[in-house]
C-alpha positions as CSV (number, residue, x, y, z in Angstrom):
1,M,72.1,53.3,-3.6
2,R,70.3,50.4,-5.3
3,Y,67.2,52.6,-5.7
4,S,69.2,55.4,-7.3
5,I,70.7,53.1,-9.8
6,V,67.4,51.6,-10.8
7,R,65.8,55.0,-11.0
8,F,68.7,56.2,-13.3
9,L,68.3,53.1,-15.6
10,C,64.6,53.6,-15.9
11,C,65.0,57.3,-16.9
12,L,67.7,56.3,-19.4
13,L,65.5,53.7,-21.0
14,A,62.6,56.1,-21.1
15,G,64.7,58.7,-22.7
16,I,66.0,56.3,-25.4
17,G,62.4,55.3,-26.2
18,L,61.3,58.9,-26.3
19,F,64.0,60.0,-28.7
20,S,63.9,56.9,-30.9
21,C,60.2,57.6,-31.7
22,K,60.5,61.4,-32.1
23,K,58.6,62.6,-35.2
24,G,60.9,63.3,-38.2
25,T,63.9,61.3,-37.0
26,L,65.5,59.2,-39.7
27,L,65.1,55.5,-39.0
28,E,67.5,52.9,-40.2
29,G,66.4,51.3,-43.5
30,E,64.2,54.2,-44.5
31,K,64.9,55.8,-47.9
32,F,64.6,59.5,-48.6
33,M,64.6,61.8,-51.6
34,E,65.2,65.5,-52.1
35,L,62.8,67.6,-54.2
36,S,63.9,71.1,-55.2
37,V,61.8,73.7,-56.9
38,P,63.9,76.6,-58.3
39,F,62.0,79.8,-59.2
40,V,63.2,81.3,-62.5
41,L,61.3,84.6,-62.6
42,T,60.6,87.3,-60.0
43,T,57.3,88.8,-58.9
44,T,56.0,90.2,-55.6
45,D,54.1,87.0,-54.9
46,T,54.7,84.6,-52.0
47,L,54.0,81.0,-53.0
48,D,53.0,77.8,-51.2
49,V,54.6,74.6,-52.4
50,F,52.4,71.5,-51.8
51,V,53.5,67.8,-52.3
52,D,50.7,65.3,-52.4
53,G,48.2,67.8,-51.0
54,R,50.4,68.8,-48.0
55,L,51.9,72.2,-47.6
56,E,55.7,71.7,-47.5
57,R,57.2,75.2,-47.9
58,T,56.3,78.9,-48.3
59,A,58.7,81.2,-50.2
60,E,58.9,84.4,-52.1
61,N,58.9,84.1,-55.9
62,I,62.4,85.3,-56.6
63,K,64.6,84.3,-59.5
64,G,67.4,82.1,-58.4
65,H,65.6,81.1,-55.1
66,S,65.1,77.4,-54.7
67,V,62.7,75.5,-52.4
68,S,64.1,72.2,-51.1
69,V,62.0,69.4,-49.4
70,L,63.2,66.1,-48.0
71,L,60.6,63.4,-48.6
72,K,60.3,59.7,-48.1
73,Q,61.3,57.9,-51.3
74,K,58.3,57.3,-53.5
75,S,57.7,56.3,-57.1
76,Q,55.3,59.2,-57.9
77,L,54.4,62.5,-56.4
78,Q,52.0,65.4,-57.1
79,L,53.5,68.8,-56.9
80,S,51.3,71.9,-56.8
81,I,51.8,75.6,-56.4
82,R,49.4,78.1,-54.9
83,K,49.6,81.7,-53.8
84,K,50.2,82.0,-50.0
85,G,47.1,81.1,-48.1
86,S,45.0,80.5,-51.2
87,A,43.0,77.3,-51.9
88,T,43.3,77.9,-55.7
89,V,46.0,75.9,-57.5
90,L,48.1,78.0,-59.9
91,K,49.8,74.9,-61.4
92,D,50.1,71.3,-60.6
93,T,51.8,68.2,-62.1
94,T,52.3,64.5,-61.4
95,V,55.9,63.4,-61.6
96,N,57.3,59.9,-61.9
97,V,60.3,59.6,-59.6
98,T,63.2,57.5,-60.8
99,T,66.1,58.9,-58.6
100,N,66.6,60.2,-55.1
101,S,67.0,63.7,-56.3
102,L,64.4,65.6,-58.3
103,S,64.4,69.2,-59.5
104,L,61.5,70.9,-61.3
105,S,61.8,74.6,-62.1
106,Y,58.7,76.8,-61.9
107,A,58.2,80.0,-64.0
108,Y,55.5,82.3,-62.7
109,D,54.9,85.8,-63.9
110,P,51.3,86.4,-65.1
111,A,52.2,89.8,-66.6
112,L,54.5,87.9,-69.1
113,G,52.1,85.0,-69.5
114,F,54.2,82.5,-67.5
115,N,52.6,79.9,-65.2
116,Q,54.3,76.6,-65.9
117,F,56.9,74.1,-64.8
118,V,59.9,74.3,-67.1
119,K,63.3,72.9,-67.7
120,G,65.9,75.0,-66.0
121,S,67.9,75.2,-69.2
122,D,64.9,77.0,-70.8
123,F,65.9,80.2,-68.9
124,E,69.7,80.0,-69.4
125,H,70.8,83.0,-71.5
126,P,72.4,82.2,-74.9
127,S,75.9,83.5,-75.7
128,T,76.1,86.9,-77.3
129,D,76.7,85.3,-80.7
130,S,73.3,83.5,-80.5
131,I,69.7,84.5,-80.2
132,A,67.0,82.6,-78.3
133,F,63.3,82.6,-79.1
134,I,60.2,81.3,-77.2
135,L,57.1,81.6,-79.4
136,I,53.7,82.3,-77.8
137,N,50.5,81.3,-79.5
138,K,47.9,84.1,-79.2
139,F,46.4,83.3,-82.6
140,T,42.7,82.8,-82.0
141,N,41.5,82.3,-85.6
142,F,42.1,78.5,-85.8
143,G,39.4,76.1,-84.7
144,S,42.0,73.7,-83.3
145,G,43.8,76.4,-81.4
146,K,47.1,74.7,-82.0
147,I,49.7,76.0,-84.5
148,N,52.8,74.7,-86.2
149,V,55.5,77.4,-86.7
150,T,58.4,76.9,-89.2
151,I,61.4,79.2,-88.9
152,F,63.3,80.1,-92.0
153,R,66.5,82.1,-92.6
154,N,66.0,84.9,-95.1
155,N,69.0,87.2,-95.0
156,S,68.0,89.0,-98.2
157,K,64.7,90.0,-96.6
158,D,62.7,89.3,-99.8
159,Y,59.7,88.1,-97.7
160,T,59.9,84.5,-98.9
161,A,60.3,81.2,-97.2
162,N,62.3,78.6,-99.1
163,P,62.5,75.0,-98.0
164,A,66.3,75.0,-98.3
165,D,66.4,77.8,-95.7
166,S,64.2,76.0,-93.2
167,V,65.8,76.1,-89.7
168,T,63.4,74.3,-87.5
169,I,59.7,73.6,-87.0
170,L,57.8,73.9,-83.7
171,K,54.7,71.8,-83.6
172,N,51.4,71.8,-81.8
173,I,51.9,75.0,-79.8
174,P,48.5,75.3,-77.9
175,L,46.5,78.4,-77.8
176,G,47.8,80.5,-75.0
177,G,50.8,78.2,-74.7
178,M,54.5,78.6,-75.5
179,S,57.0,76.7,-77.6
180,E,60.3,75.3,-76.3
181,K,63.2,77.6,-76.4
182,V,65.1,77.7,-79.7
183,V,68.6,79.1,-79.9
184,L,69.9,80.2,-83.3
185,P,73.2,81.8,-84.6
186,V,73.2,85.6,-85.0
187,K,75.5,85.4,-88.0
188,S,76.0,83.0,-90.9
189,A,79.4,81.5,-91.7
190,D,80.4,84.4,-93.9
191,G,79.5,87.0,-91.2
192,T,76.2,88.1,-92.6
193,R,73.5,88.9,-90.1
194,N,70.9,86.1,-90.0
195,L,67.3,87.3,-90.4
196,Y,64.6,84.9,-89.3
197,V,61.0,84.8,-90.7
198,I,58.2,82.5,-89.6
199,V,55.3,80.7,-91.3
200,I,52.3,79.8,-89.1
201,R,49.9,77.0,-90.0
202,D,46.9,75.4,-88.4
203,A,48.3,72.3,-86.7
204,A,45.2,70.3,-87.6
205,N,44.8,71.0,-91.3
206,G,48.0,72.9,-92.4
207,V,46.1,76.1,-93.4
208,D,48.3,79.2,-93.7
209,P,46.1,82.2,-92.6
210,N,48.1,84.5,-94.9
211,A,47.6,82.4,-98.1
212,E,44.4,84.2,-99.2
213,Y,46.1,87.6,-99.1
214,T,49.1,86.2,-100.9
215,R,47.0,84.8,-103.7
216,D,44.7,87.9,-104.1
217,F,47.7,90.2,-104.4
218,G,49.7,88.0,-106.8
219,A,52.6,87.5,-104.4
220,P,54.9,84.5,-104.6
221,E,53.2,81.4,-103.2
222,N,56.0,81.0,-100.7
223,S,55.6,84.5,-99.3
224,A,56.4,85.0,-95.6
225,Y,55.7,88.2,-93.8
226,N,56.6,87.8,-90.1
227,F,60.2,88.4,-89.3
228,I,61.1,87.8,-85.6
229,N,64.4,89.6,-85.3
230,D,64.0,92.4,-87.9
231,D,60.6,93.9,-87.5
232,S,59.3,97.1,-85.9
233,N,57.3,95.1,-83.4
234,A,59.7,92.1,-83.1
235,Q,63.3,93.3,-82.6
236,A,64.6,90.2,-80.9
237,A,68.1,90.8,-79.3
238,A,71.2,88.6,-79.2
239,G,72.2,87.2,-75.8
240,L,68.7,87.3,-74.5
241,I,65.6,85.0,-74.4
242,N,63.0,86.7,-76.6
243,G,59.4,85.9,-76.2
244,I,57.5,86.5,-79.4
245,S,53.7,86.6,-79.4
246,I,51.9,85.5,-82.5
247,F,48.4,87.1,-82.8
248,P,45.7,87.8,-85.4
249,L,45.9,90.9,-87.6
250,S,42.9,92.1,-89.6
251,Y,43.7,94.0,-92.8
252,D,40.8,95.9,-94.4
253,T,41.3,96.9,-98.0
254,G,38.0,98.5,-98.2
255,S,36.4,95.8,-100.3
256,K,37.7,92.8,-98.3
257,V,39.0,92.0,-94.8
258,Y,41.9,89.6,-94.5
259,Y,42.7,87.8,-91.2
260,M,46.4,87.3,-91.1
261,T,49.2,86.9,-88.6
262,D,51.4,89.4,-86.8
263,T,54.1,89.3,-84.2
264,Q,55.5,91.4,-81.3
265,I,57.9,91.2,-78.5
266,A,56.2,89.9,-75.3
267,F,59.2,89.8,-73.1
268,Q,63.0,89.8,-73.1
269,L,64.9,88.0,-70.3
């Protein structure tokens, strides 16, 4: 009997030791944090999510799907995304951690030009009485690459941009990059439909690429040609997020070639 009791106690203690050291078990005093990575677009890709160089999750890139990872609390982490099984990093970022819950949305759709970490609110639809824009810099004629874009209201569509009608300015949009989302009202206070026109300038020196054409043809100095919600190529819609590409346009008069700006719809979400 005594031998049986001793044997039972030894097994019990061994079992306690085994389970208390089991990998992944939460130990008293340890602090943890939750990292979530919501996907905001849909493609046929399957993505690997790495934290500090370690593969944590593999998931399909489906809008609304979120990858969640429980990690030991840390002050900083590196998050990177790759296609499943690939060593090539699609996107990575280093994040300073100040809470025990961190969410960083990821937008990936190369056909639309998306491969970036974003704020989740960037992809929330506006109400039907509002119109949302994301401007995409595809304008290759500036040495700096970066552009500043001022949005003006021009309900008369007289192709001018008046300072009093300036709505907002989006600065330092890099070549190949996108602006933050801008949400504007569809109608003015008197019920008139708002028309929005943009003026693009080199972020480094303020040059307007359309200025030479404007001068040569005797148009008003404040002329603006690129409407973003009332143009054959840029019919942005209310209640949606409208991606507007800004790209070079060459206009040959026969005696001179002008290098100007043009716009078109890149996506609507």
